[in-house]
C-alpha positions as CSV (number, residue, x, y, z in Angstrom):
1,M,38.5,4.8,16.6
2,I,36.4,4.4,13.5
3,T,35.5,7.5,11.6
4,L,32.3,7.4,9.6
5,R,32.4,9.2,6.2
6,R,29.4,10.9,4.6
7,A,28.8,7.9,2.4
8,D,28.5,5.7,5.5
9,W,25.9,7.9,7.0
10,L,24.0,8.0,3.7
11,F,24.1,4.2,3.5
12,A,22.8,3.9,7.1
13,G,20.0,6.4,6.3
14,A,19.0,4.4,3.2
15,V,18.9,1.2,5.2
16,V,16.7,2.8,7.9
17,L,14.3,4.1,5.2
18,V,14.0,0.7,3.5
19,I,13.3,-0.9,6.9
20,I,10.6,1.7,7.7
21,G,9.1,1.3,4.2
22,V,8.9,-2.5,4.5
23,S,7.3,-2.3,7.9
24,L,4.6,0.0,6.5
25,L,3.5,-2.5,3.8
26,P,0.1,-4.1,4.4
27,S,0.2,-7.5,5.9
28,P,-1.6,-10.5,4.3
29,R,-4.3,-10.2,7.0
30,D,-5.2,-6.7,5.8
31,R,-5.7,-7.8,2.2
32,N,-7.4,-11.2,2.6
33,P,-11.0,-11.8,3.7
34,A,-11.7,-12.5,7.4
35,M,-13.3,-15.7,8.4
36,P,-17.1,-15.4,8.7
37,A,-18.5,-14.5,12.1
38,T,-20.7,-17.5,12.1
39,P,-21.2,-19.8,15.1
40,E,-19.2,-22.6,13.5
41,H,-16.2,-20.4,13.0
42,R,-16.1,-19.0,16.6
43,G,-13.3,-20.3,18.8
44,L,-11.6,-22.3,16.1
45,F,-7.9,-23.1,16.1
46,E,-5.9,-23.3,12.8
47,K,-5.9,-27.1,12.9
48,D,-9.7,-27.0,12.9
49,C,-9.9,-25.4,9.4
50,V,-9.1,-28.5,7.5
51,R,-12.2,-30.3,8.9
52,C,-14.3,-28.4,6.3
53,H,-11.7,-26.8,4.0
54,A,-9.5,-29.8,2.9
55,T,-9.9,-31.4,-0.5
56,G,-12.9,-33.6,-0.5
57,Q,-14.6,-31.9,2.4
58,S,-17.8,-29.8,2.5
59,R,-16.1,-26.5,1.6
60,P,-12.7,-27.2,0.0
61,L,-10.3,-24.3,-0.7
62,P,-10.2,-23.0,-4.3
63,E,-7.6,-24.6,-6.5
64,R,-5.6,-21.3,-6.6
65,H,-5.3,-21.1,-2.8
66,P,-1.8,-21.6,-1.5
67,G,-1.2,-25.0,0.1
68,R,-0.4,-23.5,3.5
69,Q,-1.8,-24.8,6.8
70,D,-1.2,-21.5,8.8
71,C,-4.6,-20.0,8.1
72,F,-4.5,-17.2,10.7
73,R,-1.3,-15.8,9.2
74,C,-3.4,-14.5,6.3
75,H,-7.0,-14.5,7.6
76,K,-8.4,-12.8,10.7
77,G,-10.5,-14.9,12.9
78,P,-14.1,-13.9,13.5
79,D,-13.2,-12.5,17.0
80,M,-10.5,-10.4,15.4
81,A,-12.5,-9.2,12.3
82,G,-14.4,-6.5,14.1
83,G,-11.2,-4.5,14.9
84,K,-10.4,-6.4,18.1
85,S,-6.9,-8.0,18.4
């Protein structure tokens, strides 16, 4: 049978505290602007974003914007922006 020492319990407690601390950090969705609640943004899927927001389109993303294609990871959709999930 394995006997846990005091140091083992302290380590396990520290690991639990780190996990809890990381889980309480704000998500990107909390820090980034939501998509506008305009008719053209309602009911969109992520793949639809590049129609207007790709380079050379009507509303390209800023140069500093990450080159990701998973928009809803960081931005709430218009149906989610009002507190609904």
